[in-house]
A tleap script that builds the chain and sets N, CA, C and O, in Angstrom:
source leaprc.protein.ff14SB
mol = sequence {
  NMET THR ILE ARG SER THR ALA VAL PHE ASP
  LEU ILE GLY PRO PRO ASN PRO PRO VAL PRO
  VAL GLN VAL GLU LEU ARG TYR ASP THR ARG
  ASP PRO TYR ALA VAL GLN ALA ALA PHE ARG
  THR GLY ARG ALA GLY TRP VAL GLU TRP VAL
  PHE SER ARG ASP LEU LEU THR GLU GLY LEU
  ILE ASP ALA ALA GLY ASP GLY ASP VAL ARG
  ILE ARG PRO SER GLU GLY GLU SER VAL GLU
  ILE GLU LEU SER SER PRO SER GLY HIE ALA
  THR PHE ARG ALA LEU THR ARG GLU VAL SER
  GLU PHE LEU GLN ARG THR HIE GLU VAL ILE
  GLU PRO GLY SER GLU ASP ASP TRP LEU ASP
  LEU GLU HIE ALA LEU GLY LEU LEU LEU SER
  THR ASP PRO CSER
}
set mol.1.N position { 79.298 88.746 107.612 }
set mol.1.CA position { 79.585 89.648 106.502 }
set mol.1.C position { 80.880 90.298 106.861 }
set mol.1.O position { 81.113 90.671 108.011 }
set mol.2.N position { 81.739 90.435 105.853 }
set mol.2.CA position { 83.014 91.121 106.058 }
set mol.2.C position { 83.146 92.246 105.086 }
set mol.2.O position { 82.879 92.081 103.896 }
set mol.3.N position { 83.566 93.422 105.584 }
set mol.3.CA position { 83.776 94.591 104.750 }
set mol.3.C position { 85.310 94.739 104.698 }
set mol.3.O position { 86.022 94.636 105.696 }
set mol.4.N position { 85.778 94.999 103.406 }
set mol.4.CA position { 87.216 95.113 103.224 }
set mol.4.C position { 87.421 96.409 102.451 }
set mol.4.O position { 86.583 96.826 101.650 }
set mol.5.N position { 88.571 97.033 102.720 }
set mol.5.CA position { 88.948 98.188 102.021 }
set mol.5.C position { 90.481 98.205 101.916 }
set mol.5.O position { 91.184 97.996 102.905 }
set mol.6.N position { 90.970 98.451 100.724 }
set mol.6.CA position { 92.508 98.500 100.608 }
set mol.6.C position { 92.874 99.978 100.427 }
set mol.6.O position { 92.152 100.779 99.833 }
set mol.7.N position { 94.038 100.269 100.979 }
set mol.7.CA position { 94.500 101.681 100.869 }
set mol.7.C position { 96.064 101.583 100.901 }
set mol.7.O position { 96.672 100.521 101.032 }
set mol.8.N position { 96.649 102.829 100.764 }
set mol.8.CA position { 98.103 102.874 100.883 }
set mol.8.C position { 98.318 103.953 101.993 }
set mol.8.O position { 97.916 105.109 101.865 }
set mol.9.N position { 98.963 103.503 103.057 }
set mol.9.CA position { 99.278 104.448 104.140 }
set mol.9.C position { 100.805 104.791 104.032 }
set mol.9.O position { 101.579 104.005 103.486 }
set mol.10.N position { 101.186 105.888 104.520 }
set mol.10.CA position { 102.610 106.223 104.560 }
set mol.10.C position { 103.195 105.898 105.929 }
set mol.10.O position { 102.731 106.354 106.973 }
set mol.11.N position { 104.213 105.104 105.860 }
set mol.11.CA position { 104.995 104.869 107.069 }
set mol.11.C position { 105.917 106.036 107.286 }
set mol.11.O position { 106.778 106.308 106.450 }
set mol.12.N position { 105.750 106.762 108.439 }
set mol.12.CA position { 106.488 107.942 108.627 }
set mol.12.C position { 107.529 107.812 109.746 }
set mol.12.O position { 107.228 107.231 110.790 }
set mol.13.N position { 108.655 108.299 109.567 }
set mol.13.CA position { 109.722 108.219 110.535 }
set mol.13.C position { 110.814 109.115 110.275 }
set mol.13.O position { 111.854 108.696 109.768 }
set mol.14.N position { 110.636 110.422 110.613 }
set mol.14.CA position { 111.678 111.372 110.373 }
set mol.14.C position { 112.984 110.884 110.955 }
set mol.14.O position { 112.976 110.277 112.026 }
set mol.15.N position { 114.050 111.111 110.332 }
set mol.15.CA position { 114.324 112.054 109.208 }
set mol.15.C position { 114.083 111.476 107.803 }
set mol.15.O position { 114.249 112.180 106.807 }
set mol.16.N position { 113.681 110.156 107.723 }
set mol.16.CA position { 113.504 109.465 106.459 }
set mol.16.C position { 112.216 109.932 105.798 }
set mol.16.O position { 111.268 110.322 106.479 }
set mol.17.N position { 112.183 109.893 104.465 }
set mol.17.CA position { 110.926 110.232 103.773 }
set mol.17.C position { 109.877 109.154 103.987 }
set mol.17.O position { 110.212 107.999 104.251 }
set mol.18.N position { 108.622 109.525 103.874 }
set mol.18.CA position { 107.525 108.509 104.043 }
set mol.18.C position { 107.618 107.351 103.049 }
set mol.18.O position { 107.908 107.534 101.867 }
set mol.19.N position { 107.367 106.176 103.566 }
set mol.19.CA position { 107.399 104.944 102.729 }
set mol.19.C position { 105.952 104.440 102.554 }
set mol.19.O position { 105.272 104.169 103.543 }
set mol.20.N position { 105.480 104.314 101.298 }
set mol.20.CA position { 104.063 103.778 101.103 }
set mol.20.C position { 103.970 102.302 101.488 }
set mol.20.O position { 104.837 101.505 101.130 }
set mol.21.N position { 102.918 101.946 102.218 }
set mol.21.CA position { 102.684 100.608 102.647 }
set mol.21.C position { 101.244 100.224 102.330 }
set mol.21.O position { 100.321 100.970 102.657 }
set mol.22.N position { 101.044 99.088 101.706 }
set mol.22.CA position { 99.729 98.606 101.268 }
set mol.22.C position { 99.033 98.170 102.572 }
set mol.22.O position { 99.666 97.524 103.406 }
set mol.23.N position { 97.742 98.509 102.766 }
set mol.23.CA position { 96.998 98.164 103.996 }
set mol.23.C position { 95.620 97.650 103.558 }
set mol.23.O position { 94.967 98.177 102.658 }
set mol.24.N position { 95.238 96.600 104.251 }
set mol.24.CA position { 93.839 96.148 104.086 }
set mol.24.C position { 93.081 96.332 105.428 }
set mol.24.O position { 93.484 95.796 106.460 }
set mol.25.N position { 91.999 97.085 105.379 }
set mol.25.CA position { 91.188 97.262 106.572 }
set mol.25.C position { 90.018 96.245 106.419 }
set mol.25.O position { 89.418 96.121 105.351 }
set mol.26.N position { 89.722 95.525 107.529 }
set mol.26.CA position { 88.625 94.542 107.489 }
set mol.26.C position { 87.755 94.779 108.702 }
set mol.26.O position { 88.218 95.173 109.773 }
set mol.27.N position { 86.470 94.522 108.492 }
set mol.27.CA position { 85.484 94.608 109.557 }
set mol.27.C position { 84.554 93.388 109.319 }
set mol.27.O position { 83.986 93.195 108.244 }
set mol.28.N position { 84.443 92.594 110.386 }
set mol.28.CA position { 83.648 91.317 110.342 }
set mol.28.C position { 82.541 91.439 111.366 }
set mol.28.O position { 82.789 91.690 112.545 }
set mol.29.N position { 81.301 91.255 110.894 }
set mol.29.CA position { 80.120 91.336 111.775 }
set mol.29.C position { 80.144 90.419 112.925 }
set mol.29.O position { 79.479 90.663 113.932 }
set mol.30.N position { 80.969 89.254 112.803 }
set mol.30.CA position { 81.098 88.323 113.884 }
set mol.30.C position { 81.887 88.891 115.125 }
set mol.30.O position { 81.836 88.372 116.240 }
set mol.31.N position { 82.591 89.964 114.827 }
set mol.31.CA position { 83.349 90.616 115.890 }
set mol.31.C position { 83.040 92.181 115.727 }
set mol.31.O position { 83.879 92.952 115.260 }
set mol.32.N position { 81.826 92.569 116.130 }
set mol.32.CA position { 81.347 93.920 115.740 }
set mol.32.C position { 82.084 95.114 116.363 }
set mol.32.O position { 81.939 96.251 115.915 }
set mol.33.N position { 82.831 94.846 117.348 }
set mol.33.CA position { 83.595 95.922 118.002 }
set mol.33.C position { 84.955 96.195 117.398 }
set mol.33.O position { 85.567 97.227 117.673 }
set mol.34.N position { 85.422 95.287 116.589 }
set mol.34.CA position { 86.890 95.399 116.146 }
set mol.34.C position { 87.070 95.638 114.725 }
set mol.34.O position { 86.228 95.286 113.899 }
set mol.35.N position { 88.208 96.261 114.410 }
set mol.35.CA position { 88.632 96.475 113.067 }
set mol.35.C position { 90.004 95.825 112.957 }
set mol.35.O position { 90.850 95.983 113.838 }
set mol.36.N position { 90.215 95.093 111.867 }
set mol.36.CA position { 91.560 94.483 111.599 }
set mol.36.C position { 92.233 95.283 110.475 }
set mol.36.O position { 91.634 95.625 109.455 }
set mol.37.N position { 93.568 95.568 110.744 }
set mol.37.CA position { 94.342 96.245 109.770 }
set mol.37.C position { 95.554 95.395 109.445 }
set mol.37.O position { 96.369 95.110 110.323 }
set mol.38.N position { 95.677 94.998 108.218 }
set mol.38.CA position { 96.795 94.141 107.762 }
set mol.38.C position { 97.735 95.001 106.928 }
set mol.38.O position { 97.352 95.555 105.898 }
set mol.39.N position { 98.986 95.099 107.403 }
set mol.39.CA position { 100.025 95.870 106.734 }
set mol.39.C position { 100.969 95.012 105.932 }
set mol.39.O position { 101.589 94.091 106.463 }
set mol.40.N position { 101.077 95.303 104.684 }
set mol.40.CA position { 101.991 94.538 103.818 }
set mol.40.C position { 103.409 94.842 104.175 }
set mol.40.O position { 103.783 96.015 104.192 }
set mol.41.N position { 104.225 93.859 104.462 }
set mol.41.CA position { 105.562 93.999 104.873 }
set mol.41.C position { 106.605 93.510 103.841 }
set mol.41.O position { 107.681 93.028 104.194 }
set mol.42.N position { 106.253 93.650 102.615 }
set mol.42.CA position { 107.232 93.128 101.595 }
set mol.42.C position { 107.070 91.672 101.386 }
set mol.42.O position { 105.963 91.135 101.347 }
set mol.43.N position { 108.231 91.021 101.248 }
set mol.43.CA position { 108.116 89.603 100.942 }
set mol.43.C position { 107.810 88.752 102.160 }
set mol.43.O position { 107.441 87.583 102.043 }
set mol.44.N position { 107.968 89.350 103.321 }
set mol.44.CA position { 107.699 88.672 104.593 }
set mol.44.C position { 106.204 88.431 104.779 }
set mol.44.O position { 105.850 87.577 105.592 }
set mol.45.N position { 105.351 89.087 104.120 }
set mol.45.CA position { 103.871 88.891 104.247 }
set mol.45.C position { 103.231 90.060 104.826 }
set mol.45.O position { 103.467 91.197 104.419 }
set mol.46.N position { 102.374 89.778 105.830 }
set mol.46.CA position { 101.493 90.785 106.390 }
set mol.46.C position { 101.689 90.857 107.919 }
set mol.46.O position { 101.998 89.832 108.526 }
set mol.47.N position { 101.525 92.006 108.552 }
set mol.47.CA position { 101.534 92.172 109.937 }
set mol.47.C position { 100.085 92.654 110.248 }
set mol.47.O position { 99.640 93.654 109.685 }
set mol.48.N position { 99.336 91.925 111.167 }
set mol.48.CA position { 98.030 92.273 111.445 }
set mol.48.C position { 97.851 92.872 112.819 }
set mol.48.O position { 98.488 92.455 113.786 }
set mol.49.N position { 96.928 93.906 112.896 }
set mol.49.CA position { 96.635 94.587 114.131 }
set mol.49.C position { 95.131 94.534 114.245 }
set mol.49.O position { 94.436 94.624 113.234 }
set mol.50.N position { 94.617 94.393 115.433 }
set mol.50.CA position { 93.220 94.456 115.780 }
set mol.50.C position { 92.969 95.526 116.798 }
set mol.50.O position { 93.589 95.530 117.862 }
set mol.51.N position { 92.090 96.418 116.500 }
set mol.51.CA position { 91.765 97.511 117.461 }
set mol.51.C position { 90.265 97.851 117.383 }
set mol.51.O position { 89.540 97.393 116.499 }
set mol.52.N position { 89.853 98.648 118.318 }
set mol.52.CA position { 88.499 99.047 118.438 }
set mol.52.C position { 88.039 99.920 117.342 }
set mol.52.O position { 88.717 100.881 116.978 }
set mol.53.N position { 86.845 99.602 116.774 }
set mol.53.CA position { 86.239 100.450 115.727 }
set mol.53.C position { 85.980 101.851 116.301 }
set mol.53.O position { 86.168 102.866 115.631 }
set mol.54.N position { 85.528 101.866 117.602 }
set mol.54.CA position { 85.261 103.182 118.234 }
set mol.54.C position { 86.550 103.973 118.339 }
set mol.54.O position { 86.520 105.188 118.145 }
set mol.55.N position { 87.651 103.365 118.627 }
set mol.55.CA position { 88.947 104.093 118.698 }
set mol.55.C position { 89.343 104.720 117.415 }
set mol.55.O position { 89.840 105.845 117.391 }
set mol.56.N position { 89.120 103.973 116.284 }
set mol.56.CA position { 89.418 104.462 114.918 }
set mol.56.C position { 88.513 105.663 114.623 }
set mol.56.O position { 88.952 106.668 114.065 }
set mol.57.N position { 87.219 105.529 115.017 }
set mol.57.CA position { 86.228 106.573 114.791 }
set mol.57.C position { 86.632 107.832 115.549 }
set mol.57.O position { 86.696 108.913 114.964 }
set mol.58.N position { 86.899 107.703 116.822 }
set mol.58.CA position { 87.331 108.809 117.701 }
set mol.58.C position { 88.545 109.491 117.230 }
set mol.58.O position { 88.647 110.715 117.315 }
set mol.59.N position { 89.505 108.721 116.719 }
set mol.59.CA position { 90.827 109.208 116.293 }
set mol.59.C position { 90.769 110.073 115.081 }
set mol.59.O position { 91.720 110.799 114.794 }
set mol.60.N position { 89.672 110.019 114.351 }
set mol.60.CA position { 89.451 110.927 113.173 }
set mol.60.C position { 89.202 112.322 113.622 }
set mol.60.O position { 89.524 113.272 112.907 }
set mol.61.N position { 88.617 112.483 114.831 }
set mol.61.CA position { 88.125 113.752 115.336 }
set mol.61.C position { 89.138 114.398 116.304 }
set mol.61.O position { 89.416 115.595 116.221 }
set mol.62.N position { 89.683 113.573 117.226 }
set mol.62.CA position { 90.586 113.947 118.237 }
set mol.62.C position { 91.513 112.862 118.600 }
set mol.62.O position { 91.282 111.704 118.251 }
set mol.63.N position { 92.621 113.208 119.332 }
set mol.63.CA position { 93.567 112.200 119.733 }
set mol.63.C position { 92.814 111.136 120.629 }
set mol.63.O position { 92.051 111.472 121.534 }
set mol.64.N position { 93.092 109.836 120.302 }
set mol.64.CA position { 92.430 108.737 121.021 }
set mol.64.C position { 93.439 107.615 121.195 }
set mol.64.O position { 94.339 107.441 120.373 }
set mol.65.N position { 93.281 106.858 122.271 }
set mol.65.CA position { 94.129 105.769 122.562 }
set mol.65.C position { 95.221 106.062 123.659 }
set mol.65.O position { 95.870 107.108 123.663 }
set mol.66.N position { 95.366 105.114 124.536 }
set mol.66.CA position { 96.387 105.203 125.570 }
set mol.66.C position { 97.453 104.182 125.581 }
set mol.66.O position { 98.471 104.312 126.260 }
set mol.67.N position { 97.199 103.106 124.781 }
set mol.67.CA position { 98.099 101.990 124.872 }
set mol.67.C position { 98.867 101.723 123.596 }
set mol.67.O position { 99.581 102.593 123.096 }
set mol.68.N position { 98.717 100.489 123.055 }
set mol.68.CA position { 99.439 100.073 121.903 }
set mol.68.C position { 99.053 100.769 120.597 }
set mol.68.O position { 99.841 100.852 119.656 }
set mol.69.N position { 97.824 101.263 120.574 }
set mol.69.CA position { 97.310 101.931 119.427 }
set mol.69.C position { 96.840 103.408 119.744 }
set mol.69.O position { 95.991 103.633 120.607 }
set mol.70.N position { 97.388 104.312 119.060 }
set mol.70.CA position { 96.969 105.704 119.237 }
set mol.70.C position { 96.666 106.337 117.903 }
set mol.70.O position { 97.430 106.154 116.955 }
set mol.71.N position { 95.616 107.051 117.798 }
set mol.71.CA position { 95.103 107.580 116.539 }
set mol.71.C position { 94.741 109.049 116.783 }
set mol.71.O position { 94.100 109.408 117.770 }
set mol.72.N position { 95.195 109.899 115.809 }
set mol.72.CA position { 94.922 111.324 115.934 }
set mol.72.C position { 94.896 112.005 114.606 }
set mol.72.O position { 95.590 111.588 113.679 }
set mol.73.N position { 94.099 113.062 114.490 }
set mol.73.CA position { 94.122 113.851 113.259 }
set mol.73.C position { 95.520 114.389 113.063 }
set mol.73.O position { 96.269 114.630 114.009 }
set mol.74.N position { 95.839 114.566 111.788 }
set mol.74.CA position { 97.197 115.103 111.386 }
set mol.74.C position { 97.095 116.243 110.463 }
set mol.74.O position { 95.995 116.709 110.166 }
set mol.75.N position { 98.186 116.705 110.003 }
set mol.75.CA position { 98.188 117.937 109.111 }
set mol.75.C position { 97.394 117.542 107.854 }
set mol.75.O position { 97.340 116.395 107.412 }
set mol.76.N position { 96.795 118.595 107.336 }
set mol.76.CA position { 96.029 118.421 106.096 }
set mol.76.C position { 94.802 117.528 106.305 }
set mol.76.O position { 94.136 117.606 107.338 }
set mol.77.N position { 94.525 116.714 105.352 }
set mol.77.CA position { 93.385 115.796 105.408 }
set mol.77.C position { 93.800 114.420 105.750 }
set mol.77.O position { 93.383 113.470 105.088 }
set mol.78.N position { 94.610 114.265 106.764 }
set mol.78.CA position { 95.138 112.870 107.119 }
set mol.78.C position { 94.960 112.627 108.589 }
set mol.78.O position { 94.680 113.535 109.372 }
set mol.79.N position { 95.131 111.370 108.943 }
set mol.79.CA position { 95.118 110.878 110.326 }
set mol.79.C position { 96.339 110.059 110.504 }
set mol.79.O position { 96.793 109.400 109.568 }
set mol.80.N position { 96.910 110.081 111.729 }
set mol.80.CA position { 98.076 109.330 112.071 }
set mol.80.C position { 97.615 108.112 112.967 }
set mol.80.O position { 96.792 108.243 113.873 }
set mol.81.N position { 98.195 106.963 112.646 }
set mol.81.CA position { 97.892 105.738 113.419 }
set mol.81.C position { 99.292 105.238 113.914 }
set mol.81.O position { 100.147 104.839 113.123 }
set mol.82.N position { 99.463 105.279 115.197 }
set mol.82.CA position { 100.659 104.938 115.871 }
set mol.82.C position { 100.506 103.543 116.587 }
set mol.82.O position { 99.619 103.353 117.419 }
set mol.83.N position { 101.388 102.606 116.231 }
set mol.83.CA position { 101.321 101.266 116.704 }
set mol.83.C position { 102.618 100.967 117.491 }
set mol.83.O position { 103.724 101.255 117.035 }
set mol.84.N position { 102.431 100.366 118.720 }
set mol.84.CA position { 103.571 100.022 119.508 }
set mol.84.C position { 103.456 98.598 119.993 }
set mol.84.O position { 102.373 98.178 120.399 }
set mol.85.N position { 104.534 97.842 119.964 }
set mol.85.CA position { 104.564 96.494 120.489 }
set mol.85.C position { 105.952 96.251 121.098 }
set mol.85.O position { 106.834 97.101 120.976 }
set mol.86.N position { 106.143 95.147 121.725 }
set mol.86.CA position { 107.492 94.844 122.209 }
set mol.86.C position { 108.564 94.687 121.117 }
set mol.86.O position { 109.763 94.831 121.358 }
set mol.87.N position { 108.083 94.391 119.933 }
set mol.87.CA position { 109.016 94.196 118.875 }
set mol.87.C position { 109.247 95.526 118.007 }
set mol.87.O position { 110.023 95.521 117.052 }
set mol.88.N position { 108.590 96.566 118.362 }
set mol.88.CA position { 108.841 97.749 117.559 }
set mol.88.C position { 107.688 98.820 117.732 }
set mol.88.O position { 106.741 98.702 118.509 }
set mol.89.N position { 107.918 99.855 116.902 }
set mol.89.CA position { 107.017 101.013 116.907 }
set mol.89.C position { 106.949 101.508 115.500 }
set mol.89.O position { 107.961 101.552 114.801 }
set mol.90.N position { 105.698 101.905 115.044 }
set mol.90.CA position { 105.524 102.400 113.705 }
set mol.90.C position { 104.411 103.458 113.753 }
set mol.90.O position { 103.441 103.343 114.502 }
set mol.91.N position { 104.599 104.517 112.898 }
set mol.91.CA position { 103.554 105.527 112.801 }
set mol.91.C position { 103.193 105.629 111.291 }
set mol.91.O position { 104.062 105.764 110.429 }
set mol.92.N position { 101.910 105.557 111.030 }
set mol.92.CA position { 101.399 105.627 109.672 }
set mol.92.C position { 100.523 106.880 109.452 }
set mol.92.O position { 99.853 107.341 110.376 }
set mol.93.N position { 100.534 107.377 108.322 }
set mol.93.CA position { 99.679 108.529 107.959 }
set mol.93.C position { 98.752 108.081 106.860 }
set mol.93.O position { 99.200 107.560 105.838 }
set mol.94.N position { 97.481 108.275 107.054 }
set mol.94.CA position { 96.465 107.811 106.118 }
set mol.94.C position { 95.554 108.965 105.740 }
set mol.94.O position { 95.444 109.923 106.505 }
set mol.95.N position { 94.921 108.912 104.629 }
set mol.95.CA position { 93.963 109.928 104.231 }
set mol.95.C position { 92.697 109.721 105.045 }
set mol.95.O position { 92.120 108.634 105.072 }
set mol.96.N position { 92.266 110.830 105.731 }
set mol.96.CA position { 91.075 110.869 106.537 }
set mol.96.C position { 89.860 110.313 105.709 }
set mol.96.O position { 89.050 109.538 106.219 }
set mol.97.N position { 89.777 110.719 104.487 }
set mol.97.CA position { 88.659 110.382 103.615 }
set mol.97.C position { 88.576 108.845 103.440 }
set mol.97.O position { 87.498 108.257 103.535 }
set mol.98.N position { 89.714 108.228 103.189 }
set mol.98.CA position { 89.723 106.732 102.988 }
set mol.98.C position { 89.226 105.979 104.279 }
set mol.98.O position { 88.385 105.082 104.226 }
set mol.99.N position { 89.780 106.391 105.374 }
set mol.99.CA position { 89.414 105.763 106.627 }
set mol.99.C position { 87.973 106.061 106.970 }
set mol.99.O position { 87.259 105.170 107.430 }
set mol.100.N position { 87.538 107.243 106.768 }
set mol.100.CA position { 86.145 107.637 107.077 }
set mol.100.C position { 85.130 106.870 106.180 }
set mol.100.O position { 84.062 106.472 106.644 }
set mol.101.N position { 85.490 106.674 104.883 }
set mol.101.CA position { 84.608 105.950 103.966 }
set mol.101.C position { 84.459 104.516 104.403 }
set mol.101.O position { 83.360 103.962 104.390 }
set mol.102.N position { 85.633 103.875 104.814 }
set mol.102.CA position { 85.533 102.513 105.365 }
set mol.102.C position { 84.695 102.449 106.582 }
set mol.102.O position { 83.839 101.571 106.694 }
set mol.103.N position { 84.903 103.361 107.524 }
set mol.103.CA position { 84.080 103.328 108.742 }
set mol.103.C position { 82.593 103.540 108.441 }
set mol.103.O position { 81.722 102.925 109.057 }
set mol.104.N position { 82.338 104.400 107.506 }
set mol.104.CA position { 80.880 104.646 107.108 }
set mol.104.C position { 80.244 103.389 106.612 }
set mol.104.O position { 79.090 103.099 106.925 }
set mol.105.N position { 80.990 102.634 105.834 }
set mol.105.CA position { 80.451 101.301 105.351 }
set mol.105.C position { 80.130 100.351 106.531 }
set mol.105.O position { 79.135 99.627 106.535 }
set mol.106.N position { 81.062 100.404 107.555 }
set mol.106.CA position { 80.805 99.485 108.717 }
set mol.106.C position { 79.603 99.959 109.499 }
set mol.106.O position { 78.853 99.159 110.057 }
set mol.107.N position { 79.419 101.313 109.537 }
set mol.107.CA position { 78.322 101.872 110.330 }
set mol.107.C position { 76.953 101.564 109.636 }
set mol.107.O position { 75.922 101.437 110.298 }
set mol.108.N position { 76.987 101.456 108.338 }
set mol.108.CA position { 75.752 101.131 107.593 }
set mol.108.C position { 75.303 99.746 107.875 }
set mol.108.O position { 74.106 99.459 107.825 }
set mol.109.N position { 76.254 98.841 108.181 }
set mol.109.CA position { 75.935 97.444 108.442 }
set mol.109.C position { 75.539 97.249 109.922 }
set mol.109.O position { 74.529 96.617 110.230 }
set mol.110.N position { 76.357 97.804 110.817 }
set mol.110.CA position { 76.109 97.792 112.245 }
set mol.110.C position { 76.296 99.185 112.782 }
set mol.110.O position { 77.411 99.708 112.806 }
set mol.111.N position { 75.184 99.803 113.224 }
set mol.111.CA position { 75.213 101.169 113.752 }
set mol.111.C position { 76.028 101.164 115.070 }
set mol.111.O position { 75.957 100.236 115.875 }
set mol.112.N position { 76.763 102.201 115.229 }
set mol.112.CA position { 77.449 102.373 116.498 }
set mol.112.C position { 76.512 102.359 117.692 }
set mol.112.O position { 75.525 103.094 117.659 }
set mol.113.N position { 76.743 101.568 118.764 }
set mol.113.CA position { 75.909 101.374 119.858 }
set mol.113.C position { 75.029 100.166 119.780 }
set mol.113.O position { 74.413 99.778 120.772 }
set mol.114.N position { 74.954 99.542 118.578 }
set mol.114.CA position { 74.092 98.393 118.448 }
set mol.114.C position { 74.947 97.079 118.306 }
set mol.114.O position { 74.400 96.029 117.970 }
set mol.115.N position { 76.276 97.150 118.564 }
set mol.115.CA position { 77.119 96.009 118.427 }
set mol.115.C position { 76.703 94.845 119.301 }
set mol.115.O position { 76.864 93.705 118.864 }
set mol.116.N position { 76.172 95.044 120.520 }
set mol.116.CA position { 75.702 93.969 121.361 }
set mol.116.C position { 74.680 93.093 120.681 }
set mol.116.O position { 74.639 91.886 120.923 }
set mol.117.N position { 73.853 93.678 119.832 }
set mol.117.CA position { 72.775 92.982 119.195 }
set mol.117.C position { 73.337 91.881 118.288 }
set mol.117.O position { 72.640 90.911 117.990 }
set mol.118.N position { 74.582 92.025 117.852 }
set mol.118.CA position { 75.230 91.120 116.855 }
set mol.118.C position { 76.054 90.034 117.587 }
set mol.118.O position { 76.433 89.048 116.955 }
set mol.119.N position { 76.333 90.178 118.846 }
set mol.119.CA position { 77.065 89.197 119.583 }
set mol.119.C position { 76.298 87.960 119.942 }
set mol.119.O position { 75.183 88.075 120.451 }
set mol.120.N position { 76.831 86.771 119.707 }
set mol.120.CA position { 76.178 85.503 120.075 }
set mol.120.C position { 76.854 85.087 121.433 }
set mol.120.O position { 77.778 84.274 121.449 }
set mol.121.N position { 76.385 85.642 122.506 }
set mol.121.CA position { 77.100 85.387 123.822 }
set mol.121.C position { 76.912 83.908 124.266 }
set mol.121.O position { 77.813 83.374 124.913 }
set mol.122.N position { 75.853 83.266 123.966 }
set mol.122.CA position { 75.695 81.874 124.297 }
set mol.122.C position { 76.754 81.002 123.627 }
set mol.122.O position { 77.340 80.130 124.269 }
set mol.123.N position { 77.000 81.237 122.334 }
set mol.123.CA position { 77.998 80.525 121.570 }
set mol.123.C position { 79.354 80.793 122.181 }
set mol.123.O position { 80.124 79.863 122.421 }
set mol.124.N position { 79.653 82.047 122.435 }
set mol.124.CA position { 80.966 82.375 123.014 }
set mol.124.C position { 81.191 81.724 124.371 }
set mol.124.O position { 82.260 81.179 124.644 }
set mol.125.N position { 80.150 81.792 125.229 }
set mol.125.CA position { 80.239 81.159 126.543 }
set mol.125.C position { 80.348 79.615 126.421 }
set mol.125.O position { 81.063 78.981 127.196 }
set mol.126.N position { 79.663 79.048 125.481 }
set mol.126.CA position { 79.846 77.630 125.234 }
set mol.126.C position { 81.279 77.221 124.861 }
set mol.126.O position { 81.796 76.197 125.307 }
set mol.127.N position { 81.908 78.086 124.004 }
set mol.127.CA position { 83.276 77.799 123.652 }
set mol.127.C position { 84.236 77.921 124.861 }
set mol.127.O position { 85.172 77.139 125.030 }
set mol.128.N position { 83.957 78.915 125.662 }
set mol.128.CA position { 84.813 79.158 126.852 }
set mol.128.C position { 84.649 77.996 127.917 }
set mol.128.O position { 85.616 77.554 128.537 }
set mol.129.N position { 83.441 77.563 128.073 }
set mol.129.CA position { 83.162 76.458 129.102 }
set mol.129.C position { 83.344 75.029 128.561 }
set mol.129.O position { 83.296 74.057 129.315 }
set mol.130.N position { 83.542 74.929 127.314 }
set mol.130.CA position { 83.670 73.563 126.657 }
set mol.130.C position { 84.858 72.829 127.188 }
set mol.130.O position { 85.944 73.397 127.313 }
set mol.131.N position { 84.664 71.532 127.514 }
set mol.131.CA position { 85.857 70.700 127.898 }
set mol.131.C position { 86.432 70.035 126.686 }
set mol.131.O position { 87.482 69.399 126.776 }
set mol.132.N position { 85.781 70.159 125.551 }
set mol.132.CA position { 86.261 69.558 124.295 }
set mol.132.C position { 87.486 70.414 123.772 }
set mol.132.O position { 87.333 71.604 123.499 }
set mol.133.N position { 88.681 69.785 123.644 }
set mol.133.CA position { 89.849 70.581 123.213 }
set mol.133.C position { 89.815 71.045 121.810 }
set mol.133.O position { 90.657 71.845 121.403 }
set mol.134.N position { 88.829 70.552 121.013 }
set mol.134.CA position { 88.779 71.051 119.613 }
set mol.134.C position { 87.904 72.245 119.586 }
set mol.134.O position { 87.706 72.841 118.527 }
savepdb mol mol.pdb
quit
């Protein structure tokens, strides 16, 4: 099962005004710990990031993340999502309500703490140990 939600996040970078960016949030029960965020980059297509569902949940309440992804509550009813990679850095501001509603839908399908119940470890191990290149 895949849960999808579309939203518009603001790309923020003072001194420039915020730029609206279309974002699709996805949660797939085959990868119960992860959330995918696809950011529309104009004609070039989409840039996708994968990060922990727990990180996104924690970032709604308090600053979370030490590496490539940092999430923190922001002014008003918003949350900031900061992404860093060797090719660049971007900070987005999103409405807390939209992110929270998406997370609530994922929690209804797989409760936090029960992600292990959804993992098929034997299948994953089989893929890792397989000598078949396909």
